[in-house]
N, C-alpha and C positions, 0 to 999 in steps of 0.2 A: 704392630699390626693394626691395619686399618679395620673401622668398623662400619659396615655396609649401611646399617641403619642411618648411621648418622652422616656418613658421606652423601647419601641419596636417600633420604627418606620418602621422598615422593614418588609414588609408583603409578598413579593414574590419573587421567585426565579428569578435572573437576566437572566436565560437560558429558561424561560418558559413565555407564555403569561400571564401578568398580570391578576390573577383572583379576586383580591378585593383592595379595596383603602379605605383610610380615607375620610370621609365625611367632607366637608369644609362648614363652615357658608356660607349663601348666600351674607351676607352683609360684614363681618369682613374678611372672607378667611381665618378665623383660625379653626383648626380642632375641631370637637363636640365631639370627643372621640368615635364617632360609626363608626364600620368598614362595609362599603357596600360592599357585595360578589359579585361584577362584577368588569368588567374593567372600569377605569375612562375614561368617554366619553370626547372628545376634546371641550374645552370651554375656551374662551379666555375674559381677563379683560384688555383692552389696559394699558400698562404701561405708561401712561401720567401723567405730573406732576401735584401736588395738585394745585387748584387755589388758589392765597395768599388772595383771599376774602372770603374762607371758612375756617371753622375751623378743627381740628384734625379729629373731627368726621365725617367730610363730606364724603359723600358716592362717591365711586370712580366711575369715568365714565365707562360705561359698553358698550362695541363695539361688536355687532354680525355683522360683516361687510358681504356684499353681492358681489358686483364684484369691479374692479379696477376703474370705471368711475365715476369721480367726487367725490372721496373720500377725499375731503378737509375740511370737517366740522364733528364735533362729532355727530352731528344729523342721520348721514349717517351710516349704518350698514353691516357690512359682514358677509356672511354666512358660518359658520365654519361646518354647516351640511354635506357640500360636502366631507369634510375629513373624518366625521365619516361613510359616505357611501362608500367612497373608503376603508376604513379599514374593513367595514363589507363584501365588496365584496371580498377584498383579504383573509379575513379569511375564507369566505366559499370555495372560490378557493383551500385555503390550506389545507381543509378538505378531499378533492376528493383524494381517496386511488390509483386510476389508473393513472401513469403519462403519459399514452396516452390519457388521458382526460383534460389534464391540458392547451392545445393549446400552447405549447411551443416546441422549437427544443428539439431532444434527448440530445444534449449537455447542453440546459438550464436545462432540467430535471435532468441530472447528477450532475451539480451543486447545485441545490436547494436539493437533496437529502443528497449530501456531507455536505452540510451547516447545514442541520437539524439532520442528524443521525450520522454522523462520529463520531468516537471515539477519539476527538481531544487530543494528548498528553501533550499539555501544555495550552495556552490559547485558550478557546472554544469561538466562537461568541456570544456575547448576543442576546436575542430573538430581543431586538431593532434594531440590526445592520440587521440580517437576513430579519426582516419585512420591513425595508426601502429599502434594495435589493430586496425584493419580490416585493414591490409596484413598483417601478421603471421597473421591468421586466413585471409585471401585466399589467402597461398602456401601454408598448411597444409591447408586444407580445400577450396579452390576450386580452384586451380592444377592439382592432380592429376586433376580431372575434367573441365576444359575444354581443348580445342585449343591455346588461346593460352598458357596456364599451362606447358605443357611447356619452352617457350624459357627460361622464367625459373627451372625446376627445375635444367635442364641447366646454365643459367649458373652458379647455386648450387653444384652439383656440382663444377663445374670447378674455379671459384676457390678453393673449401674444398680440394680435391685438392691443387692447387699450392702453398697457403699455409697450410692446417691439416689436414694428412693425419689421417685418422679422426676429424674432429670436423665437425659441421655447423653451421656459424654463420651467423646473418644480424644484421645491424646495421640500426638505426632512427637515425636523425640526427634530434635535437630540440633547437633552440635551447636555452642557458639560461635557465631562467626557465619554460621552456614546460611543465614538469610532469612529468617523468619518472616520479616516483613515482607519478603517478594511472596512468601507461600500465601500469607493473609490475602494479598491482593489478589492472586491468582484465584483464591477460592470463592472471594467476593464477586469477582467478574463471572465465574461460572454460576454462582448463585443467582444473581441479579439478571444476567442476560437470559437465562433460562425463566427466571420468574416473568421477565417481560414478556418472552414469546411464548409461555405455557402458563398463563396468569391461573389456569385451573389446578395445577399441580400443587399439591401439597408437600413436595420434596424440595421447592424451591421457594425464596424470600427475597424481599427488596429492603429488610430490615435488619440491621447488624448493630450488635452492641459488643464493642471492645472494651475488655476490662484488663488494666494493667496494674502492677504492684505500686507505681509511683507515678509522677508527675513527668520525670523525665522521660518514660518511655511514652507517654500520653503526648509529649511535645514532638517526639520522634516519629510517630505514627500519622501526623498530619497528612503524609503522602498517600495515605490510604482514601483521602477525601478525592473524589474523582475530578472535582474542580479547582484543586489545589495547584498552583504553578508548577511544583515538582511532583504532582501526582504520577506514581510507578505506571498507571494503565497506558499513560501516554509518553511519558518521559523515558520509560524503560520497555515500551512497547509489548506490555505484556498482553495487550488485546489488539485485534487486527483493527485499522482506522475505521473500517465500516461498522463497528459494532461499538465504538466507543461512545456513541449518544446514548445507546441503552445502558451502558455502566453508569452514566452519570444520572440515572432515575433512582440509583441506591440511596438509602437513609441510612447515614452512619452516625453512630455516637461514639465517642472514645472518652473513656473516664477512667480515674484511677478508683481502686476498690474503695478506698477512705470516703467516698462520697455517698456510700449506701448507708453510712451512719445517720442515724436520725437526728436532725439539729434542732434546736431550740427555736420557736416560732417567735419568740418575744425575748428580749434582752432584759432580766429582770434579777434584781438584787436578791440576797436570801431574806432580808428584812420585808423587803417588798412582796415576796412570796408568800411569807406568813401573814402579812395583812389580807392579801388577797383571799388565801387559803380560809381565815376566820380562826377565831380562838378555839372554838368547840367542834370543829369540821374534823373527822377523820379521814375524809376522802383527799387523797393526795391529790395536788393542783397538777394537771398534764398541761405542759405547755410545750412539747415536742411534736413536732410534725407526724402525720400518720404514714403508713407505707405508701399510699395513693400520692400523697403530697411528696414523699421523697422522689417517687417515679417521676412525677411531673417536673421536679427541679433536675434531676439527673439525665432525664432522657425525654424531653417534650417531643422532639421530632419522631418517636416511635410509639407515642400513646395510642394511635388508631391502628396499630399493626398487632396481628394476633399470632404471628407465626415468625417469630425473632430467632435469628442465629446469632449465639453468643460465642466470641472467641475470647479465650482466657490467653493472654501473654504472659509468659514466665509462670505457667499455670501451678507449679509445685507450690505455691504459697495458697493453692486454694483447695480446700478438701473438708469433710464433714470428719471429725475425730471420733474415736469409738467411745462409747457411753462410759465404758468401764476405765477410762483413762486414769482415774485417780488413785485405782487400785492396782495400776499396772505395774508389774515388777520391774519393767524397763525404766519407767518414770522414776521409782522409788531410788534405782541406782544411781541418777544423775547428780552431778554436783550441784551446788547451790547456783553458780552462774549458768549452768546448762538448763536447770530447772527454769530460772528466769527467762532463757532464751527460747524454752519450750512454751512457756505461757504466752510470751508474745508471739510466737509463730500461730499457736491456736488461736489467740484472739484475733489475729489478723486473718488466718484461714477460716473463722466462725463467721466473721463479717463479709468476708467475701462471698462464700458459699451461701449465705443467710440472702445477701442481696441479690443474688441470682434466682434463688428459690422464689424471692417476693416477684420478681419478673414473671417467673413461670406462672405462678398463682394468679397474678393481676392480669397477665398480659398474654402469656403463653409462650413458651420456648419450644423451637423445633429441634434444636441440637445444640449442646456445648462442645465447642472444639478446642481442645489444650494444647497449646504448643509451648515446648519448653525443652531447654538443652538437658536438664535434670528432673524429669517428672517422678519424683520419689517422695514418700511420705518424709516428714522432718521429726525432729524431736518432740517427744510427748503425744504424737498423734494417736497412740494405741496400737499402731503398727510398728514393725521393727523398722527402725530408722534406715533409710536406703532402699526400701520396699517399692518397687517401681508399680505405678499406678496400672493396675489391671486392666484397665480401659486403654492401654498403650498398645495400638497397633502398627505402628512404623518405627523404625529407629535408624538414625544415622549418627554414629556415635563420635565422641573426639579422635579417638583412633582412626576411624573411617575418613575424618574431615582432615587429619594431618597426612595421611597415605594420598589422598586427593590434594593436598597443598592449599586446600580451602582457608586454613587457619596457619598461624605460626607456629614455630615448634617450640614449647616452654622448655626451658634449661633450668634444672636446679642442682644444688651441690650435690657430689656424690663422694668427695672425699676431701679431706683436709690434712694440713701436716701437724695436727697433735697427736702424738704418741699415746700408747697405751689408754684407748677409750673404746667406747662401742663403734658399731658401724655407721651411726646415723651422723653426718657431719653437723657442726654445731648450728651454722648459719641455716640448716635446712630445716630444723625444728626450733626455732629461736626462741619462741615464746618460753618454753618450758625452762629455759636457761636464765630468762631476765623476768619472769613476770612477778617474782617475789620483790622486786626492786622497784617496781612501777607502781602509780597510784591505784587503789582499787575502786575509786569513786570518780564521777565525773566533776568538772569545773564547778564551784559555787557549790559543792556538797563535802568537800573536803577541809579540815582546818589547817593543815599543814602548808606552809610556804615552800613551792617548789622552784627548784632552779633548773633552768633548761641545760646547763652546762653540767649537771650532775646524773644526767641520762646515764644508764648501767653502761659500762665500759664495752661489754659484749655487744651493746646496741649502737653504741658508737663505731665500733670496729665494723658492724656489718653494714653503716650507712656509708662509711668512708670506702669500704671494699666494693660494693656495687654501685658507688657514685664514681669510682676511678673509672669502672668501664663506661660508665654513662659519659664520662668527658671525653674520652675516645670517640664515642658515637657522636657526641654534639660536634666535635672538630671534624669530623668526616662530613656530617651533614651541612656544616657552615660551609666547607671547601665546596661541597656540591649546590651551595647556592639553593638550598630548599625554602620552602615558602614557610614551614613552621618548624620549630626546633622538636627533637625525642622528647617524649614525656616521661616522667619518673613518677610512679605513684605508691605512697604509703599508707596502708590500712591500719588505724590503730584501734583499741579496744573501749576507749572513752575519750569525753572531751578534756579531760585533763592531760592524758598522755598525748593526744594530738597537738595541744596548744604546746607542750614541751619540745615534741619534734619540730613542729613548725618554728618556734622561736629560734630553736638550735640551729636549724639550717638556713633561715631567712634573715635572722637577726632580730634584736629587742632591745629595749632600754629597761635596765634595773631600776626598780622604785620611780620611773620616770625620769631618771637622771642620766646615769651611767650607760654608756651605749656600749653594745656588744654586737659586732657584725657576724652574720651566719656563718658557720664552721664550713659551708659546703659553697664555694664562690659562684657558681653559676646559678645557684638558687637565692642569691642574697637580694633582699627587698630593699636595700639600703647601698648607697655608694660608700667609699671609703670614707668620707666625712661624715657619716651618720644621717644625711638627707635621703628621704623617702624618694625612690625612684618614680617616675611618671608612670610606668607601667610595672606592676607587680609580676615577679617570676615564679612567685611560689604561692599557691592558692590554698587556704585553710577551708574545708566543708565539713558540714554537719548533715551528713546524706540523708539519715532517718528525718529530720525535719524538713528538708528541701523535699522529700519525696512524698511527705504527707500534705504538703499544702497549708499546714498550720503556721501560726506566727512563730518567727525565729525567738529561740530563748534569748532573753536579754544577756547573759552572760556572753553567748556567742554574737550576738549583735555588736555588743561593746568591744570585744574582742577583736572584730573584724572591722571597727569603723573606720579607721584609715584607708584600707584596702577598699571598701564600699564607695568611700568618699573619690578614690581614684577612679573605680569603674565608672562611677557618675559622669565625671570630668571627661573622661575618655569616650564614653558612649556620645556625649554633647560635641565633641571636636569631630568624631567619626559621621555624626548625622549633619552636623551643621545647624541643628534645632536646638536652641536653649531649652525648649520645653520637653524634648524627647525622654528625659529621666525622670521627669516630676510624675507621670503616671505609674510609674514603675517603683514597687515596693522593694525593700532590702532584698527581700526573699525572691522576688522575681528577677533582680539583678544579679545576683549571685547564681541562679539557675541558668541565666543565660550565659554567664561566663564559663560555667561547667560544661554546658552543651557545646560549646564553642571551642573547647581546648581543642588545638592543633589545627585550626580552620582558619587559612589565611585571610586576613582582612576583616576579621570578627573580633568580638570584644576578648575572647580566651585565646587569640592568637599566640600571644607573648608568653602564655604560662608554659613554664617547664617542669614544674613539680606541683602535684596535687597531694596535699595530705588531708586524708578522710577519716571522719568519725564514724565509727562501725565500717561495714563494708560497702565499697561502692556497688551501686545497686546495678541489675541488670540492663537497665537503660542506657548506661555510660558507654559509649562505643567508639571512644577516639581510637582513630587507626595509628595514631603516632606514637603509642606506648610501647615503650621498650625494656623497662625495669620495672619491678614490682617489690616493694618490702612488706612483709607482714609482721605486724606488732601487735598481736592478738592471738587468742585461743582459736584453733581449726581442729574441733573435736572430730569431724568427719571428713571424708574424702568429697563428698556432695558440697560442703562449704568451699573445700580448696578448689574444687573445679569452677564453681560460680566466680570465685574471686579472681582466679588465674585468667578465666573468660574474657576480663575486662582488657587484658593483654594481647588476646588472640587475633585481633582483627586486623588482617592484612593490609600493608601498604598499597601493593601494586597487584593488578588483576589482569596484568599483560603475559599472555604464555611465552614460554622461550620457543627455540627452534624446534624442539621436539613435541611441542603443544601440551607441555607441562608447566606448571608454576613453579618458579625458584624458590628454594627455602628461604624462609624469614623466621627468626629467632625473638624470643622474648626471654630476659634474663629473671629468675626469680629468686628470693631470699625469703626465709622465713615462713614459708608456706610447706608444710611436710607432704607435698602432693606425691604418691606413689605411682609415678609413671616414669617410664625410662627417660633419661636424658644423660647428658654428657658434656663436661666444660669444653665445648668446642668454641675456638675463636673464628667469628664469622665477622667480616666486615658489615656495617649497617648498610642499607641499601637507600638510596635517594628515592622520595616518593615521585610518583610521575606526575609532571605538569598536567592539568586539566584546561581544557579550553570549551568554550561553547560554539558549536556550530549552528547558525541560523539563519534564516531568511532576512536580508538587511532591509527593513522598512521603514520608511516610504522611499528612502532613495533609490533603491534599484527595483522597484515594483513594477517598472516597464520592462524588465527581464524576466517576469514570472514565467512559468511555463505550466501548462495544463495538460493533464492526459486522463483516459479513461481508465477507470476499473473494471476489466473484463472478467467474467466469472466462467464463460464457456463460448462455444461456437454452434451456430446451426448452419448445416450444409445441406443442399439440394442437389443430389447426383441423378443420373440419367439410368433408365431401365432398358432402354433400348440398344444401346451400345456402350462398354466399357472398355476404356484404354488407359494407359498409365503412361506417365513420363516420369522415368527414372533419373536420377543425378547421383553424383557422386555421393552424396548423403544418403541416400537409398541402401547403398552397401552396408551388410551386417557383418562384420568380421569377427569370428569366434575364435579364441585364444585361450590359452591356459589362464592368463590375468583375467578374461572374462567370466570363464566357466570353472576355472579351478584346474590343478594338474591332470594331464591324461595319463601320466605313468607313474606308479609310486611303488618303491620298493619296501617290502615289509620283511623283518628280519627278526630272530630271537637272539637270545644268548649265544646259542650254539646251535649248529644244524643249517640246512640249505635255506637261502633267502627265495622269495617269489615276486614277481613282478606284477603289478596290478595296472591293466590299460582299458582301454575302452573299445578296443577293436571289436568286441562282440556285439556292440551295438549296431555297427555299420553293416554288419553280417545279418542283424535280425530285423533291420529297418529298412525296406528298399525306398529309392528316391519317389517312385510314383506314391507310395503309401504316406510320405511325409507331405508331398504336396497335397494330397487329398485331405489330410489332417488340417494343413495350414487353410485351406480352402472353407472347411466346414467351420473353423475357429473364426475366420474373418467375417464369415456370413452371419454367425450368430452374435457375434460380439461388436462387429464395426458396421454392419449393414442391417440392423434390427433396433427399432424403437423399443424402450422397454415396456412390456407387458404385450408385444406385438408377435404374431407369427412370423417366423423366419421365410425371407422371400427365395424359395427354393428355385424359383425360376431363373436367379441371377446366378446359379451355381456355376454352370459350364462357363459364362462369360468370366465369371472371378477366378476361374480355375485356370484359364489360359494366361492371366495377368500374373497370378500366383507362380505357374511355371516359367514365366519369361524372369521374374524377379529369382527364383531359385536358380535359375541357369546362369544369370548374369551378375546378380548382385550379392550372391552368399560365398563368402571366404572363409575357408576352415584352414587354420594353422595350428602348427605344434601338436600334431596328433589327435585334434578336435575332430569331430564327427557331426556330419547334418542331421544326424539322428537326436542330437542334443536339443534340437529345436524343438523336441516335445517337452522339454523343460517349460513349465507355463511361463515363467517370467520372458524367456526366449521366444515362446511362440507368441506373445503378446507383441513383444518388441518386432517381432518379424512383421506381423499383421499391420503395426502400426506403419511401418517404413511404407507398406504396400497402399494402404489408405491413404496415406500422404500423396503417393506417386499418382493413384486415380483422382483424387480432389484437384491435384495441381494440373493435370490433363484437362479439367473440365471447368477451369476458373472463369474463362471466358463466356462460357454459355450458361453458367448456373451459378446462382448466387450463394455467398458466403456472408453470414451475418455474425457480428460479435455481439454476444449477450452481455449486457452491462450489470453490474450487481445493483440489486434494486435499492439496498439500504444507503449506498454511497456510490453514485455512479461516476465520480470526477474526483481526481486528485490534483494537489497542485504545490508546488515548490514553496508557498507562502506558510505550509504548514509546518515546515522543517525546524526543527529545534531539539538540540540532545547536546550532553556533554560527552567528552571523550577525553583519554589520556593517550591514544595512539599518536606517536610521532611521526609516522609517515604520512604526510599531509602537503596540500598544496594551497596557498593562499591564493585566493581568485582575483582575476581583474575585475574591478568595480564595474566596468562597462561591458562586461561579457557574462555575468554569473549572478543570479540572484542570490545565492548563498555564499557567505563569506569565505568557507573553506571546503576543499574537497579533502575527504579521508580516504587516502589512496590503499588499495590491495597488493599493489605491486609498484614497481619503476615504471612499468609500462605506461600505466594509466597517467603517471606523472608526465610521460612524454608526451601523451595524448592531450593533456591539459595545454601543454606548452603550444601545440600544433594547432589546436582549434582557437585558442586566444590569440595566436598571431596572424589567423586567417580572415581576411576582409569580409568575406561571405558570410561568417558565422554572426548571426545576431545575439544569442544567447546559448548557453549550455548548463546541463547539470549532471552531477554524479549521483546515481541511483543509490543512494546510502541514507537509510531513513527517510525515504521518499514514498514509499508504500506503492512503487510501480511494478506490478507483479504481472506474469503472463503464464495463463493455465495451459499445462500440456500433459500428455500422457507417457510414460515409460514403463514398458514390462508391466501393463495393466494397472499400474498405480497412477493415482492422479498427483500432480507434482506443480510446484510454482517455480517459474524461472524468472530472476532478476536481472535483466540486461544491466551492463554498466553505465550507458550514458544515453541522455537524450540532448540532441543538439540542433537547434533551429538554424536553418539555412536561407539566406535570401537567394532563391533561384530564378530570379526574374519574373515572380508573380507579383511582385509589390509586397509591402511590409504587412498587410491584412492576410497573407495567403503564403506564410513561409512555409516550408517542407521542415517536416519534424522526422528528424533521423534518428532510428535507435541503434546505438553502437554496443557492440561487443567486442572487448579485448580478449584475446584468447591465444594462448600459446599451444599446449597439447590439446588436441581434439579427441575425446573418446565417445563412446555410442551415445553419452548423455548429450554430447554438444551438438552431434549431428541432428539428433531428435529436436533440440530447441530451435536451431535454425531452421528446419522442416516446419515446425510450429510457425515461426514469425513469418516465413516466406509463403506458406500455404494458408494459415488459418488467419493470424492476427492482423497483419498488415492489410491483407484484402477486406477481412472482416471490418475493421476499423474505418478504413476509407469507404467501405460501403455505406456505414452510417451517416456521414457527411456532416457530422455536427461536431468533429474534433479536428477537422483540417485534414491536409494531406500527410501520409507516414510512408518511411521507408525503413529498410533495415540493412545494416552493413556489418561485416566481421572482418577484424584486423588481426592477422596471426603472425607479423611478423615486425616486431619492434624497431628495426632499421629502416623497415619501409613504410612506418606509419605515415609518416608526412607527406612522401610522394603518393601512396596511394590515396590518402585523404584528398590531396588537392586534385589527384585525377577523378574521383567520384564528384567532387564539388563541380568540376569542369564539366564533367559528363551530364549532371542534372540541370546545370546552367545552360548549356547548349542545346540540349533537349526542350528545355524549356521556352 
């Protein structure tokens, strides 16, 4: 019998609000196979460890927490209802159609519309990313202005006062792989654009301090710098082109929390310190930097800013522990290892939060925004471990991310063939079965000589079993000719264990003489003769040391000396610069290798296996990870989720034919993650090839195409006589597809059914009444300037035009009724058609002017540059197109590329993809943006300096929206731009039959040439 959850776990599009979810059993948290057709509500089960006194079937402790005060026992609960309430409030706000009623600045409204509706050329923001940004915006700009917002503001004040005195913190919870970096970029853009254009407002700032738990994340976050070549603002089109310059005025500092530690100002020995202090002096010699000096070192670019916006990445590392922590009963029950980990956690958290408090005291902090997949208190914090930060106001959980296909589906052991044992498979909770046979201390601290071939039998079996599946995966990827191999990661408890595992799988020399090759062939760093390979396949990493930025431990550096030397040689070979590795420390070199695992053409491209000391940190996000083995304790589900998160980043973000992502899997051993999983065999998928689409400069600069950025239109219409020129596109066709069913049958389990229809509307609304209402609406909304009195003298003249349209251009089908024109959206649509017909009739006598964007009046093909993995594309003729590739939305567009490239009168052309060419228009009363498909420059006998610029739309089915776009082009945009006289001559054409494109295009070109 099939398991629907694992046959098709993905239910929702990642780009739309989740509309359904898999029901989970209340006790087991396993899918019941029933789909619930609504969004999954927020509900937490605290990821605390199972009590040793309970059996495997013991129910997990449930925490519905309320506030931050006194959360030190499992008996106290936390109210997640407030997150659901915020979600509902933001949902309702999002549905408001009129931006003027959003209670936000015009700049914020522009960004929101861009994120929600822009036609992104490559990576489009996920719904969860937009929702997270919307939540922060709503709480900042909207909540203070609306009645229901006061509750949430008071809640944040209270919990922050209890847990973070003098700081205002807001946490957004986003599952691993959901794209927190994108959310940061969106929020930075929102803040800085508003700060530039509203400099007196205290809600906005141009100064940002981004704090991370390690250098790896810091390296990855460089895309947040607006001037970075791969900046998300431009590369991922997170801001409209015309406000990009504003974003570049941001001042951003990215650091890891370790930088907050006060450093020694002078390097002085113990003896020298005593000499300077003097024999009889009791005052301690202070050679550490002051807080002010620390800030000057860490964030010099922000020293003049008084309103800093702090963003904590992976913010679960940042909190102020309770003062009673040493007496806390929870801490006293921890094991020795767990107490050590708790103290490390608290020391890091103390340094992190103290650093931010220093910034707040010395400079001023407007808000601290926490982003994390797991914003929970850790071991020893004085709170129940797994307690959600009470200032968390948004949540998109791992289960939500799986149901939207944003992350891979983790698979863990659920059964094995060992009879007569408990329910937990051995490879699921591996550590409990092998911990006694592994070294307790790190390398250099243990006196016992360790033999890699003496690893516990169960560990060797686990390695071989998981490796067997990896081998099949590797073969499939190799046949598919992928750019990088799949990656296998192993997380160990200390440096001794990691070195043993590393030697076992990659090979080693015993006492410097006897050679033992690695037991896992694909991971061997030696060939069969014992010679080191030029490029290591397996990497040993001490994550803690790499993340802190401190000098590498000498034992670790010595153990990795051969590998480090090979990486240096490879770096020189790749760069062709013999000095390229001299400026890099061993630490920097290893971090570069780690950051580039799975990335073709870079230093870590050949790495197939990573053996990590401690847990691989949050910043490591290689998307080629397919297998994970845990060889350490995982006392909490929080830690399990963090480690598994390293394997959850997807390979492909291309939707299938249903608009959903295909399922991808990550296979896990040794991590007792209590999440639904099943041993399903699924073939690995080939990562999509990525290309860069760009303007070819300077070789093709003569083919550059420039165009205006039009923001609106100004029309001057007559008052003496009003006529209209109706066309086929003036027709409004009411059908059930457009307005909804016109007949519905309702029935109960028993009894008589009833039909619901619209016939009563026709009886209640006569045609004359409809015409009157349409005329009033047309007069008040289309022929009245804002703040002006309606021109009632035009009423009768307009009424005759409305009557003509009603009698000749309104079509009702499928039981629809003219009375439905009283629906506001349909009323607006009808009046837009009528207004366009009136404008068209008077084009020759009265001017239509296009209004250019005041910030960015002109666009050009020279700014096109983006990466894509879309396979439907056309390589352009270097004599006809400034851009190297056309990314196709359909085969029709490919045929059009062939046609224009072969026509002798075509000078150049470009596909409107990441070009920024938009046409404003109205539909149903809402302002929208139309993005035509192509711009073609035609030599129509006016000479090379006066080419005709033809805007082209390739369209099959033409709905009401397509009609309005064409109306706008013909009636407003083309006449308005031509009237400017500064952008040349423009025309518009629409091709609706793929088999006639060549014939129709040639006919059009011949026509304009003959006319010219």
